[in-house]
N, C-alpha and C positions, 0 to 999 in steps of 0.2 A: 391761364389761371390768374387769380388775383395776386398782384405783386406784394412782396413783403415790404412793409413800410419801416421808417426809422424806428417807430415805436416797437415794432416786432423785433427789430434787431436789438434794441436796448433791453427788452425783456429777455432775449436769448443770452446776451453776454453777462447779464447780472443774475441769471437763475442759478439756484443751488444745483450741484451736479448729482442727480439721482438717476442711475441707469434705468431706462424704461424700455419696454418691449412694444410700445405703441407704434403705429406706422411710421411716424417721424418724430424726431426729438433732438435735443442738443445736450450732450453729455460728455463725461470724461472718457477719453479713449483708453486710458489705462484699465478702467473697470471693464471695458469691452474686451481687452486682451484677456482678462481673467475669464470672462464668459466663453471666449473662443477656446482658451486652453482647456476648459472643462467640456468642450464639445457640445455646448448648449445649442440644440437645433433651432431655438427661437431667437438666438442672438442676432441683433441687427448688424448692419455694416456702416462704417463711417463713409460718407460720400463727399464731405467738404471739411477740411481741417481748419476750423476757425482759429484755434490757438496753436501757433507753431512753436510756442515755448511753454514750459510748465508754469502755471500760475501759482504753484505751491511755495510756501515759505515756512520757516520756523521763526517765530517772533520771540525775542527776549527783551527784558527791560533795558533801556539805553545804558544804565549804569552797571549792568550785569558783568560778572567776572568771566562769563563765557565769551571767548574771543574767536575761537575756531570750532568747527563741528566736532572735533575730537574731544572738546571740553564738555560735550553732552554727556559723556560717561558719568554715571552716578547721579545724574540730575533727574528731575521730575518734570515731564511735559504732558500737556493735556490738549485734547481736541475732541471734536465730535467723532463718534465711532466710525462713521462712513466718510469722514473727511479724506480728501484725496491725498493731502500731504501726509497724514497719518498712515494711510494705506500704502503709500509708495515710499515710506521712510526706510524700509529694508534696502531699497535700491540706493538711496542716498548714503546710508551707513556703509554699504559695500564700497561705494566709490571713494569715500574719504578714509577708509581703513578703520572704521569704528565698529566694534562689536555691538550690534543692535540690542542684544540681551542685557547689556550693561546700563541701558537707559530705562528708567521707570516711566511707563506710559499709562495714563488713565483717560477715560472718556467722560464727557459731560455733555448733556444735550441741551444745556441752557443756550441762550442766544450768544452770538460771538462777543457782543459787548460785555456780557457778564463773565465769559471765560477770560477775556483779556484783562478785565479789571481784577479778577482773582489773581492773575499773574502779577499785576502791578502791586497788589497788596502783599506779595511774597508767599502766597499759598502754593504757587508752582514756580518752576524756573523758566518755563517757556510754553508757547502755544503753537499748535499746528493750525494752518489755515491757508487762505489765499491772501496775497498782498492786498488785493482790492477789497476783500471782505473785512479784513482787520482794519485797514485804513478807514473805510466807511464807518465801521463801528466806533472807532476812536472819535471821528469827527461828529458823529451823531451824539455821542456821550459828552461832547465838548472837552475832550482830553487832547492835549497837544500831541500831534503825531510824532514829534521828536522824542517822545518818552519811550519809544520802542525802536529796536534795531531788527533787521531782517537778515536771515540766511536764505538766499534764493536758490531754489532747486534748479532754476534755469542756468545758474552758473556752476552748481555743484554736480548736477546730473543732467548735462546738456543733451543726452540722448532722448529724454522724455518730451513728449508732446503734451498738449492739454486737451481741451474740449473740442468736439467735432459735431457737425450736423450728421445725424444718422437716419437711416431708413430701414424698414423691415425687409427681409429677403423676399417676402411675398410682393411687396410694393415694387421692389426693384425688378422682379421677374415679370409681373403682370402689367405694370404701368411705368416703364422706364422713362417715357417722355415726361410724365408728371414729376419724377424725381429730378430729371434734368432741368425742368422748369423751376423747380423749387430751389435747386442749387444756384441757378442764375438769378432768381429773385432775391435770395438771401444775400448774394454777392452785391446786387444793386443796393440793398439796404445798407451794407457795410460802406459802399462808396458814398452814398448819400450822407451817412453819419460822419464820415471823414470830412466831407465837403462842408457840412454845416452842423457842427456839434451842438450849437445852441438850439437849433430846430429839433434835434434828436431829444434833447432834454425837455424841451417844451412838449413834445409828443408824450414823453414819459409822465410829465406832470399832469397832463390831461387824463392819463390812465390812473395815476396814483397821486391825487392832489396833496396827500399828506407827506409826500417824500421830502427828505432833507436835501435840499438842492446842493449845498456844498459837498455832501457825502457822495451824491450821485455824480457830480462833476468830477470828483477825484476818482471815483470808480471807473468812469468812462475814460478819463485821461490815462489811468494806469493800465487799463485793458488794451487800449490801442498801442501804447508805447511799450508795454511789458509783455503781455501775453501774446501779442500779435507782432512782436518786433524782432523775430529771429532774422539774422542776416540772410538766410536762404530765401526769405520772401522777396528780395530784390531779384532773385533769379527765377524762382518758381511762382511767386505770387501767393496770396492768401488762398487757402483751399486745397493746395497740392501738398504733397509730402516728398521728402527725400527718402527713397526706399531703403538705402543703406543705414541711414540714421534711425529710421523707424524700426528696422529689423534689429538694430543694436539695442534699442530701448526695450523691445519685446523680449529679447534674450535675457537682458538684465533683470527685468521684472519676473520672468518665469523662473530664473535661477534663484533669485533672492527670496522669492515667495514660495519656492518649491512647488510650483504648479505642475500639473500632470504632463504637460507637453508644451512645446513652443509652437504656437499656431503659425500657419502659413500667412504671409502678408494678405493674401486675398480673403482669408477668413476674418480679417479685421477691417481692411480698407478696400473699398471698391473704387477703382480708378477709371470706371467707364463713363464718368460725367465731368470731363475736363472743361474748363472755361475757355472760350475763344481768347486768343492772345490779346485782342482789343479790349477785353473786359477784365483782365487780370489786375489785381491790386498789388503793386510792388513798392509803394511809397512808404509803407510802415516800417520797412526793414531798418533796424539800428545798425550803423556802420561797423561797430566794433563788437557785436555780440553774435 
């Protein structure tokens, strides 16, 4: 099969998470847990865990009086209706001992830049989103990034994973060799990006000439260091999961969102496509996270 290039990887790691039922895709695994909990027969399976830490954050103005997550009570937060941070907020609230119902949440489908600027004008107290997306929006709008502070889901809800490469059940059943090849190709794209980030950005520039390079540089740096930096990566490598941690995250999501059932691990993640040990990426692991 045709290998996945650096360009394809950059498109994957910067894409908005919208769960798709096409043969393959890159999406939020927490949304997939909800599909599996609802026994959706068309739900795909994750086959390569790209983000071994949640990319979600709650952003607040740097000078905000909000110092801990329990200070969210009585405050007004805004995000896109399908935003992963907003959708998984009940899990965060449960972990920190916050009654989610005490937080006022509204949705706004404007671009992230507009949502963040609304917060900085005092129209809301905080913003749901990804660290990468909010940071890129600030840079694009020429707003200093130190004007916001982040509450990181990866620290507050460490059970949660982020986005994964997914494949349809039909593709897995009928063409497993193709799925295996895709997993290995995407992994090669990740390795190439780590080895030469400048070439990755150059590939993206050819695809999107109008891109704001400092914003995309920040997005890439934060993706590699944050969303792909869980300490378990040193042991398992990018693409694999810790089954106990993953199961704990599923239980937390299903309990706090009152889903119909807790799906079996195999209903969400298919582990039949492991990478050879020689191809595993272990260098992204942060030593203390």
